[in-house]
MOPAC internal coordinates of N, CA, C and O (Angstrom, degrees):
PM7 1SCF
backbone

  N    0.0000 0     0.00 0     0.00 0    0    0    0
  C    1.4419 1     0.00 0     0.00 0    1    0    0
  C    1.5211 1   108.30 1     0.00 0    2    1    0
  O    1.2310 1   120.24 1   -40.53 1    3    2    1
  N    1.3095 1   117.14 1   139.47 1    3    2    1
  C    1.4568 1   121.36 1  -175.75 1    5    3    2
  C    1.5182 1   113.18 1   -84.06 1    6    5    3
  O    1.2310 1   120.36 1   151.29 1    7    6    5
  N    1.3236 1   116.93 1   -28.71 1    7    6    5
  C    1.4566 1   120.67 1  -175.22 1    9    7    6
  C    1.5207 1   110.99 1   -94.82 1   10    9    7
  O    1.2310 1   120.75 1   -66.39 1   11   10    9
  N    1.3160 1   116.17 1   113.61 1   11   10    9
  C    1.4711 1   120.74 1   178.29 1   13   11   10
  C    1.5255 1   110.04 1   -67.71 1   14   13   11
  O    1.2310 1   120.16 1   142.37 1   15   14   13
  N    1.3400 1   117.29 1   -37.63 1   15   14   13
  C    1.4692 1   119.38 1   179.48 1   17   15   14
  C    1.5272 1   110.50 1   -64.59 1   18   17   15
  O    1.2310 1   120.33 1   140.48 1   19   18   17
  N    1.3320 1   116.97 1   -39.52 1   19   18   17
  C    1.4686 1   119.88 1   178.31 1   21   19   18
  C    1.5204 1   110.57 1   -65.14 1   22   21   19
  O    1.2310 1   120.66 1   139.39 1   23   22   21
  N    1.3256 1   116.35 1   -40.61 1   23   22   21
  C    1.4606 1   119.79 1   179.13 1   25   23   22
  C    1.5283 1   111.00 1   -63.22 1   26   25   23
  O    1.2310 1   120.50 1   138.23 1   27   26   25
  N    1.3309 1   116.65 1   -41.77 1   27   26   25
  C    1.4571 1   120.09 1   177.24 1   29   27   26
  C    1.5283 1   110.99 1   -62.88 1   30   29   27
  O    1.2310 1   120.62 1   140.37 1   31   30   29
  N    1.3227 1   116.42 1   -39.63 1   31   30   29
  C    1.4638 1   120.76 1   178.39 1   33   31   30
  C    1.5250 1   110.71 1   -62.12 1   34   33   31
  O    1.2310 1   120.80 1   133.96 1   35   34   33
  N    1.3180 1   116.08 1   -46.04 1   35   34   33
  C    1.4648 1   120.76 1  -179.74 1   37   35   34
  C    1.5231 1   110.63 1   -60.01 1   38   37   35
  O    1.2310 1   120.95 1   136.43 1   39   38   37
  N    1.3127 1   115.79 1   -43.57 1   39   38   37
  C    1.4663 1   119.68 1  -177.97 1   41   39   38
  C    1.5262 1   112.40 1   -68.17 1   42   41   39
  O    1.2310 1   119.81 1   155.09 1   43   42   41
  N    1.3275 1   117.97 1   -24.91 1   43   42   41
  C    1.4507 1   119.72 1  -175.42 1   45   43   42
  C    1.5128 1   116.14 1  -110.66 1   46   45   43
  O    1.2310 1   119.26 1   169.83 1   47   46   45
  N    1.3404 1   119.02 1   -10.17 1   47   46   45
  C    1.4589 1   120.56 1  -171.81 1   49   47   46
  C    1.5235 1   112.80 1  -138.38 1   50   49   47
  O    1.2310 1   120.01 1  -122.92 1   51   50   49
  N    1.2934 1   117.59 1    57.08 1   51   50   49
  C    1.4640 1   120.16 1   178.43 1   53   51   50
  C    1.5306 1   110.03 1   -68.65 1   54   53   51
  O    1.2310 1   120.23 1   147.07 1   55   54   53
  N    1.3371 1   117.16 1   -32.93 1   55   54   53
  C    1.4614 1   120.55 1   178.92 1   57   55   54
  C    1.5246 1   108.63 1  -105.15 1   58   57   55
  O    1.2310 1   121.11 1   -53.62 1   59   58   57
  N    1.3394 1   115.48 1   126.38 1   59   58   57
  C    1.4623 1   121.23 1   179.30 1   61   59   58
  C    1.5251 1   106.92 1  -123.29 1   62   61   59
  O    1.2310 1   120.69 1   -68.72 1   63   62   61
  N    1.3193 1   116.29 1   111.28 1   63   62   61
  C    1.4597 1   119.85 1  -176.89 1   65   63   62
  C    1.5180 1   109.82 1    61.69 1   66   65   63
  O    1.2310 1   120.36 1    51.01 1   67   66   65
  N    1.3261 1   116.91 1  -128.99 1   67   66   65
  C    1.4603 1   122.16 1   178.53 1   69   67   66
  C    1.5221 1   112.56 1   -89.39 1   70   69   67
  O    1.2310 1   120.41 1   176.93 1   71   70   69
  N    1.3180 1   116.81 1    -3.07 1   71   70   69
  C    1.4609 1   120.53 1  -176.84 1   73   71   70
  C    1.5249 1   110.88 1   -92.95 1   74   73   71
  O    1.2310 1   121.23 1   -40.56 1   75   74   73
  N    1.2968 1   115.25 1   139.44 1   75   74   73
  C    1.4648 1   121.31 1   177.69 1   77   75   74
  C    1.5254 1   108.38 1  -113.20 1   78   77   75
  O    1.2310 1   119.96 1   -54.76 1   79   78   77
  N    1.3126 1   117.68 1   125.24 1   79   78   77
  C    1.4532 1   122.68 1   179.71 1   81   79   78
  C    1.5162 1   109.69 1  -117.91 1   82   81   79
  O    1.2310 1   120.68 1   -30.55 1   83   82   81
  N    1.3126 1   116.31 1   149.45 1   83   82   81
  C    1.4600 1   119.14 1   171.78 1   85   83   82
  C    1.5232 1   107.76 1   -87.76 1   86   85   83
  O    1.2310 1   120.86 1   -20.39 1   87   86   85
  N    1.3077 1   115.97 1   159.61 1   87   86   85
  C    1.4588 1   119.93 1   176.84 1   89   87   86
  C    1.5228 1   110.01 1   -60.53 1   90   89   87
  O    1.2310 1   120.25 1   144.27 1   91   90   89
  N    1.3257 1   117.13 1   -35.73 1   91   90   89
  C    1.4676 1   120.64 1   179.65 1   93   91   90
  C    1.5229 1   111.21 1   -64.23 1   94   93   91
  O    1.2310 1   119.96 1   141.60 1   95   94   93
  N    1.3449 1   117.68 1   -38.40 1   95   94   93
  C    1.4650 1   121.12 1   177.15 1   97   95   94
  C    1.5234 1   110.97 1   -60.26 1   98   97   95
  O    1.2310 1   121.69 1   132.34 1   99   98   97
  N    1.2939 1   114.36 1   -47.66 1   99   98   97
  C    1.4658 1   119.39 1  -177.26 1  101   99   98
  C    1.5224 1   110.58 1   -68.81 1  102  101   99
  O    1.2310 1   120.09 1   137.73 1  103  102  101
  N    1.3282 1   117.43 1   -42.27 1  103  102  101
  C    1.4644 1   120.20 1   178.91 1  105  103  102
  C    1.5253 1   111.09 1   -60.78 1  106  105  103
  O    1.2310 1   120.30 1   141.19 1  107  106  105
  N    1.3311 1   117.02 1   -38.81 1  107  106  105
  C    1.4587 1   120.91 1   178.89 1  109  107  106
  C    1.5324 1   110.21 1   -64.13 1  110  109  107
  O    1.2310 1   120.46 1   136.31 1  111  110  109
  N    1.3290 1   116.73 1   -43.69 1  111  110  109
  C    1.4608 1   120.17 1   178.12 1  113  111  110
  C    1.5251 1   111.57 1   -62.23 1  114  113  111
  O    1.2310 1   120.83 1   138.12 1  115  114  113
  N    1.3177 1   116.02 1   -41.88 1  115  114  113
  C    1.4610 1   120.49 1   179.00 1  117  115  114
  C    1.5274 1   110.12 1   -65.10 1  118  117  115
  O    1.2310 1   120.11 1   138.46 1  119  118  117
  N    1.3302 1   117.40 1   -41.54 1  119  118  117
  C    1.4626 1   120.85 1   178.46 1  121  119  118
  C    1.5288 1   110.58 1   -59.69 1  122  121  119
  O    1.2310 1   120.46 1   135.85 1  123  122  121
  N    1.3310 1   116.72 1   -44.15 1  123  122  121
  C    1.4614 1   119.87 1   178.62 1  125  123  122
  C    1.5274 1   111.17 1   -62.66 1  126  125  123
  O    1.2310 1   120.49 1   137.93 1  127  126  125
  N    1.3181 1   116.66 1   -42.07 1  127  126  125
  C    1.4679 1   120.72 1   178.95 1  129  127  126
  C    1.5223 1   111.17 1   -63.68 1  130  129  127
  O    1.2310 1   120.36 1   139.41 1  131  130  129
  N    1.3339 1   116.91 1   -40.59 1  131  130  129
  C    1.4647 1   120.59 1   178.11 1  133  131  130
  C    1.5242 1   111.14 1   -64.75 1  134  133  131
  O    1.2310 1   120.32 1   138.88 1  135  134  133
  N    1.3262 1   116.99 1   -41.12 1  135  134  133
  C    1.4713 1   120.78 1   177.89 1  137  135  134
  C    1.5195 1   110.71 1   -63.32 1  138  137  135
  O    1.2310 1   120.26 1   136.48 1  139  138  137
  N    1.3311 1   117.11 1   -43.52 1  139  138  137
  C    1.4643 1   120.64 1   178.20 1  141  139  138
  C    1.5300 1   110.68 1   -60.46 1  142  141  139
  O    1.2310 1   120.73 1   136.27 1  143  142  141
  N    1.3276 1   116.21 1   -43.73 1  143  142  141
  C    1.4635 1   120.37 1   179.95 1  145  143  142
  C    1.5260 1   110.95 1   -63.12 1  146  145  143
  O    1.2310 1   120.05 1   137.28 1  147  146  145
  N    1.3267 1   117.50 1   -42.72 1  147  146  145
  C    1.4570 1   121.00 1   178.70 1  149  147  146
  C    1.5268 1   111.26 1   -63.38 1  150  149  147
  O    1.2310 1   120.40 1   139.33 1  151  150  149
  N    1.3432 1   116.84 1   -40.67 1  151  150  149
  C    1.4624 1   120.25 1   178.27 1  153  151  150
  C    1.5274 1   111.12 1   -64.04 1  154  153  151
  O    1.2310 1   120.38 1   139.89 1  155  154  153
  N    1.3313 1   116.87 1   -40.11 1  155  154  153
  C    1.4561 1   120.41 1   177.79 1  157  155  154
  C    1.5220 1   111.03 1   -64.00 1  158  157  155
  O    1.2310 1   120.46 1   138.99 1  159  158  157
  N    1.3217 1   116.73 1   -41.01 1  159  158  157
  C    1.4649 1   120.72 1   178.87 1  161  159  158
  C    1.5193 1   110.33 1   -63.39 1  162  161  159
  O    1.2310 1   120.33 1   136.09 1  163  162  161
  N    1.3321 1   116.97 1   -43.91 1  163  162  161
  C    1.4679 1   120.33 1   178.98 1  165  163  162
  C    1.5300 1   110.82 1   -62.97 1  166  165  163
  O    1.2310 1   120.20 1   140.79 1  167  166  165
  N    1.3314 1   117.22 1   -39.21 1  167  166  165
  C    1.4654 1   120.60 1   178.05 1  169  167  166
  C    1.5262 1   110.61 1   -64.79 1  170  169  167
  O    1.2310 1   120.44 1   139.01 1  171  170  169
  N    1.3323 1   116.76 1   -40.99 1  171  170  169
  C    1.4673 1   120.31 1   177.88 1  173  171  170
  C    1.5186 1   111.17 1   -65.38 1  174  173  171
  O    1.2310 1   120.48 1   139.91 1  175  174  173
  N    1.3337 1   116.69 1   -40.09 1  175  174  173
  C    1.4625 1   119.88 1   177.65 1  177  175  174
  C    1.5197 1   110.62 1   -63.32 1  178  177  175
  O    1.2310 1   120.14 1   139.73 1  179  178  177
  N    1.3412 1   117.34 1   -40.27 1  179  178  177
  C    1.4670 1   120.82 1   178.59 1  181  179  178
  C    1.5237 1   110.30 1   -63.56 1  182  181  179
  O    1.2310 1   120.30 1   138.96 1  183  182  181
  N    1.3366 1   117.02 1   -41.04 1  183  182  181
  C    1.4657 1   119.96 1   177.39 1  185  183  182
  C    1.5295 1   110.93 1   -63.95 1  186  185  183
  O    1.2310 1   120.52 1   140.61 1  187  186  185
  N    1.3277 1   116.60 1   -39.39 1  187  186  185
  C    1.4658 1   120.34 1   179.60 1  189  187  186
  C    1.5222 1   110.66 1   -64.31 1  190  189  187
  O    1.2310 1   120.34 1   138.57 1  191  190  189
  N    1.3270 1   116.96 1   -41.43 1  191  190  189
  C    1.4679 1   120.75 1   179.01 1  193  191  190
  C    1.5313 1   109.69 1   -64.79 1  194  193  191
  O    1.2310 1   120.20 1   138.16 1  195  194  193
  N    1.3233 1   117.23 1   -41.84 1  195  194  193
  C    1.4757 1   120.38 1   177.82 1  197  195  194
  C    1.5257 1   110.45 1   -62.12 1  198  197  195
  O    1.2310 1   120.68 1   138.62 1  199  198  197
  N    1.3260 1   116.31 1   -41.38 1  199  198  197
  C    1.4661 1   119.88 1   178.22 1  201  199  198
  C    1.5199 1   110.51 1   -63.27 1  202  201  199
  O    1.2310 1   120.57 1   138.12 1  203  202  201
  N    1.3223 1   116.52 1   -41.88 1  203  202  201
  C    1.4631 1   120.21 1   177.90 1  205  203  202
  C    1.5205 1   110.44 1   -61.91 1  206  205  203
  O    1.2310 1   120.76 1   134.91 1  207  206  205
  N    1.3406 1   116.14 1   -45.09 1  207  206  205
  C    1.4611 1   120.19 1  -178.50 1  209  207  206
  C    1.5245 1   112.34 1   -63.19 1  210  209  207
  O    1.2310 1   120.26 1   154.03 1  211  210  209
  N    1.3345 1   117.10 1   -25.97 1  211  210  209
  C    1.4545 1   119.62 1  -178.43 1  213  211  210
  C    1.5286 1   112.81 1   -83.69 1  214  213  211
  O    1.2310 1   120.08 1   170.81 1  215  214  213
  N    1.3283 1   117.45 1    -9.19 1  215  214  213
  C    1.4598 1   120.15 1   179.58 1  217  215  214
  C    1.5263 1   110.59 1   -67.40 1  218  217  215
  O    1.2310 1   121.42 1   -35.49 1  219  218  217
  N    1.3145 1   114.88 1   144.51 1  219  218  217
  C    1.4667 1   120.37 1   178.94 1  221  219  218
  C    1.5275 1   108.22 1  -109.91 1  222  221  219
  O    1.2310 1   121.07 1   -75.86 1  223  222  221
  N    1.3211 1   115.57 1   104.14 1  223  222  221
  C    1.4641 1   120.84 1  -178.44 1  225  223  222
  C    1.5252 1   112.71 1   -88.43 1  226  225  223
  O    1.2310 1   119.93 1   173.96 1  227  226  225
  N    1.3172 1   117.74 1    -6.04 1  227  226  225
  C    1.4588 1   120.19 1  -172.19 1  229  227  226
  C    1.5208 1   113.00 1   -61.63 1  230  229  227
  O    1.2310 1   119.71 1   149.54 1  231  230  229
  N    1.3281 1   118.15 1   -30.46 1  231  230  229
  C    1.4579 1   119.55 1  -179.41 1  233  231  230
  C    1.5264 1   111.88 1   -67.24 1  234  233  231
  O    1.2310 1   120.04 1   161.13 1  235  234  233
  N    1.3216 1   117.52 1   -18.87 1  235  234  233
  C    1.4591 1   121.29 1   179.45 1  237  235  234
  C    1.5268 1   112.89 1   -95.39 1  238  237  235
  O    1.2310 1   120.54 1   176.31 1  239  238  237
  N    1.3378 1   116.57 1    -3.69 1  239  238  237
  C    1.4535 1   120.67 1  -172.79 1  241  239  238
  C    1.5316 1   110.54 1  -100.80 1  242  241  239
  O    1.2310 1   121.25 1   -31.92 1  243  242  241
  N    1.3232 1   115.22 1   148.08 1  243  242  241
  C    1.4602 1   120.50 1   173.10 1  245  243  242
  C    1.5197 1   108.72 1   -83.63 1  246  245  243
  O    1.2310 1   120.20 1   -11.47 1  247  246  245
  N    1.2892 1   117.23 1   168.53 1  247  246  245
  C    1.4668 1   121.49 1  -178.16 1  249  247  246
  C    1.5263 1   111.17 1   -58.38 1  250  249  247
  O    1.2310 1   120.24 1   143.35 1  251  250  249
  N    1.3417 1   117.15 1   -36.65 1  251  250  249
  C    1.4600 1   120.12 1  -179.44 1  253  251  250
  C    1.5291 1   110.91 1   -67.62 1  254  253  251
  O    1.2310 1   120.02 1   143.87 1  255  254  253
  N    1.2973 1   117.56 1   -36.13 1  255  254  253
  C    1.4638 1   121.75 1  -177.52 1  257  255  254
  C    1.5265 1   112.26 1   -73.03 1  258  257  255
  O    1.2310 1   120.21 1   150.65 1  259  258  257
  N    1.3068 1   117.20 1   -29.35 1  259  258  257
  C    1.4631 1   120.71 1  -175.98 1  261  259  258
  C    1.5183 1   111.01 1   -59.98 1  262  261  259
  O    1.2310 1   120.25 1   147.23 1  263  262  261
  N    1.3310 1   117.13 1   -32.77 1  263  262  261
  C    1.4616 1   120.70 1  -179.57 1  265  263  262
  C    1.5292 1   111.02 1   -60.07 1  266  265  263
  O    1.2310 1   119.97 1   145.54 1  267  266  265
  N    1.3026 1   117.65 1   -34.46 1  267  266  265
  C    1.4593 1   122.32 1  -177.45 1  269  267  266
  C    1.5347 1   111.38 1  -104.99 1  270  269  267
  O    1.2310 1   120.48 1  -161.77 1  271  270  269
  N    1.3180 1   116.68 1    18.23 1  271  270  269
  C    1.4576 1   121.93 1  -173.02 1  273  271  270
  C    1.5224 1   112.71 1   -59.73 1  274  273  271
  O    1.2310 1   119.59 1   135.62 1  275  274  273
  N    1.3215 1   118.40 1   -44.38 1  275  274  273
  C    1.4646 1   120.32 1  -178.04 1  277  275  274
  C    1.5253 1   111.70 1   -60.76 1  278  277  275
  O    1.2310 1   120.60 1   137.93 1  279  278  277
  N    1.3208 1   116.46 1   -42.07 1  279  278  277
  C    1.4611 1   120.59 1   179.10 1  281  279  278
  C    1.5324 1   111.03 1   -65.22 1  282  281  279
  O    1.2310 1   120.61 1   137.51 1  283  282  281
  N    1.3288 1   116.45 1   -42.49 1  283  282  281
  C    1.4658 1   120.55 1   179.51 1  285  283  282
  C    1.5236 1   110.05 1   -63.32 1  286  285  283
  O    1.2310 1   120.20 1   134.26 1  287  286  285
  N    1.3258 1   117.21 1   -45.74 1  287  286  285
  C    1.4677 1   120.27 1  -179.25 1  289  287  286
  C    1.5350 1   110.09 1   -64.19 1  290  289  287
  O    1.2310 1   120.06 1   140.77 1  291  290  289
  N    1.3235 1   117.50 1   -39.23 1  291  290  289
  C    1.4690 1   121.18 1   178.03 1  293  291  290
  C    1.5253 1   110.53 1   -61.06 1  294  293  291
  O    1.2310 1   120.52 1   135.48 1  295  294  293
  N    1.3278 1   116.61 1   -44.52 1  295  294  293
  C    1.4648 1   120.38 1   179.87 1  297  295  294
  C    1.5235 1   111.63 1   -67.49 1  298  297  295
  O    1.2310 1   120.11 1   138.98 1  299  298  297
  N    1.3387 1   117.39 1   -41.02 1  299  298  297
  C    1.4627 1   120.77 1   177.42 1  301  299  298
  C    1.5252 1   110.86 1   -63.65 1  302  301  299
  O    1.2310 1   120.59 1   140.56 1  303  302  301
  N    1.3190 1   116.48 1   -39.44 1  303  302  301
  C    1.4659 1   120.72 1   178.44 1  305  303  302
  C    1.5300 1   109.77 1   -62.61 1  306  305  303
  O    1.2310 1   120.27 1   137.42 1  307  306  305
  N    1.3302 1   117.09 1   -42.58 1  307  306  305
  C    1.4640 1   120.91 1   177.86 1  309  307  306
  C    1.5152 1   112.32 1   -61.18 1  310  309  307
  O    1.2310 1   120.29 1   137.09 1  311  310  309
  N    1.3249 1   117.05 1   -42.91 1  311  310  309
  C    1.4686 1   120.56 1   177.58 1  313  311  310
  C    1.5271 1   111.07 1   -65.40 1  314  313  311
  O    1.2310 1   121.06 1   140.52 1  315  314  313
  N    1.3218 1   115.59 1   -39.48 1  315  314  313
  C    1.4630 1   120.64 1   178.55 1  317  315  314
  C    1.5253 1   110.59 1   -62.09 1  318  317  315
  O    1.2310 1   119.92 1   135.08 1  319  318  317
  N    1.3189 1   117.76 1   -44.92 1  319  318  317
  C    1.4666 1   122.26 1   178.86 1  321  319  318
  C    1.5266 1   110.16 1   -63.60 1  322  321  319
  O    1.2310 1   119.93 1   139.25 1  323  322  321
  N    1.3270 1   117.74 1   -40.75 1  323  322  321
  C    1.4659 1   120.47 1   177.27 1  325  323  322
  C    1.5175 1   110.96 1   -58.90 1  326  325  323
  O    1.2310 1   120.22 1   136.27 1  327  326  325
  N    1.3325 1   117.18 1   -43.73 1  327  326  325
  C    1.4624 1   121.31 1   179.53 1  329  327  326
  C    1.5342 1   110.31 1   -64.31 1  330  329  327
  O    1.2310 1   120.05 1   138.55 1  331  330  329
  N    1.3163 1   117.52 1   -41.45 1  331  330  329
  C    1.4638 1   120.82 1   178.17 1  333  331  330
  C    1.5234 1   111.07 1   -61.96 1  334  333  331
  O    1.2310 1   119.96 1   138.35 1  335  334  333
  N    1.3094 1   117.67 1   -41.65 1  335  334  333
  C    1.4613 1   121.71 1  -177.07 1  337  335  334
  C    1.5273 1   112.22 1   -70.63 1  338  337  335
  O    1.2310 1   120.05 1   154.25 1  339  338  337
  N    1.3203 1   117.52 1   -25.75 1  339  338  337
  C    1.4696 1   120.44 1   179.63 1  341  339  338
  C    1.5145 1   111.80 1   -77.94 1  342  341  339
  O    1.2310 1   119.86 1   158.21 1  343  342  341
  N    1.3265 1   117.87 1   -21.79 1  343  342  341
  C    1.4663 1   120.09 1  -175.21 1  345  343  342
  C    1.4824 1   112.03 1   -90.77 1  346  345  343
  O    1.2310 1   120.10 1   180.00 1  347  346  345

């Protein structure tokens, strides 16, 4: 399980009010929540990459730089994706 707080909850709170849950029930719910969160993060990262790709850097470039613009943007995009994946 990825969430330490969820694991602690499962170990300490199998019974909630009048309801009785098994550890497997709770672990399954936590797994689904973790998957949903990961999917949301991936969707946000995809939106961020699309936003980056839509930026127009040409106004900041000199005539000499424009010739290599595609390569520079490709490298910047790669660095941007690396930063997103680390967070």
